[in-house]
Phi, psi and omega in degrees: 000323179294319182293321177300309182299317181299314184296325183286317192257345182307314177303317178299313180297316179299323183281335185259338188242147173296157187303324184296338185260341192298318182292330179288321180292312180304312184297327180291316182290328184296335176256009186266339189273129186230117170273135179283123180226167177302333184277335185239357187301318181297310180297323176302312183292320184286337181263352176287129184275356186241128178296328179289328178290317180300319180298314179296321187283324180294320177290324175297318180295311180302318182291325180288340176270002182074023181261162177286143176288173183289343179206149180298332181269010180297141182288142177266092184234163180246340183215155178200139181247141176218115180055244188257011181253138178249107177264135182233148170281149177294347176296338175304324187275353180284180180303147181297150182279202183277349185257102183287353179258012179258133173210099186295332179295314183294313182304312181291324175299325179296324181291332181300328187296332177257343179280329191260131176282148179304314182298336180299325182250013172094013178262147179291146172256159170239176179302326185253358183226104177254319181279166178302319181225138176276106183235127178306135185302320181293340188256009185297313179291323176300317182297309183301314181296319179295315178301315180300309180292317181299323179294328179288317180300317179305328181283352186262004176151154187263343184274162181296321178297322181290323180291318182291324177298317178293322178294320180298317178299315184296320184293340183261359185247223182279120177250158174308145179308129182298341172285348182254321180223155171283112186297318181297313180299319176306310181292321176299322179293318178295322181295321173298316184299309187293337179269354185263162174293321176232089187299330179302315183297319178301318178299312177302311178304320182287339185251002181280154177302142177272129177289000000 
């Protein structure tokens, strides 16, 4: 599990954090990913402090086991973040689905960057910087979805042409729900990222609070 997490999130961490902080951030993420299993589901639900999180996790577990959810309107999700924990369904480990640009582990890990305070993992805070990364509240989903898609784009080729071709394919396929993110803005951010030397920084800059 640690090796899987490291392989998935190391490029993102390298692109978003200075070298002196990377090992500390990686250590925190390596222990943050939790797959829901028959052995741990009870303790996960009992120790979660938020009722809405308990509800979502219980339904996520029931769906991965092939059981009916607790309610017909329960969300059909494969991942969920809470503070420094990234909960994933075992469905994540199955054969890839129809969307080659989806990676729930990267998506949920990206949410940790605004959920986790720097002091929690031993990094210094400043007057204006408390979270690992400063991300505008309204852009948190945009940031996570962009990181998710960009991580997949990078696996499809090293050249600028390969990245642009991958983005073009993504733009014609399944995009994040327009009720969650502004799809045009999302694609514009990814276009900046694929053309940049450090696309991760471009994503962060586009989703940071404006002074």
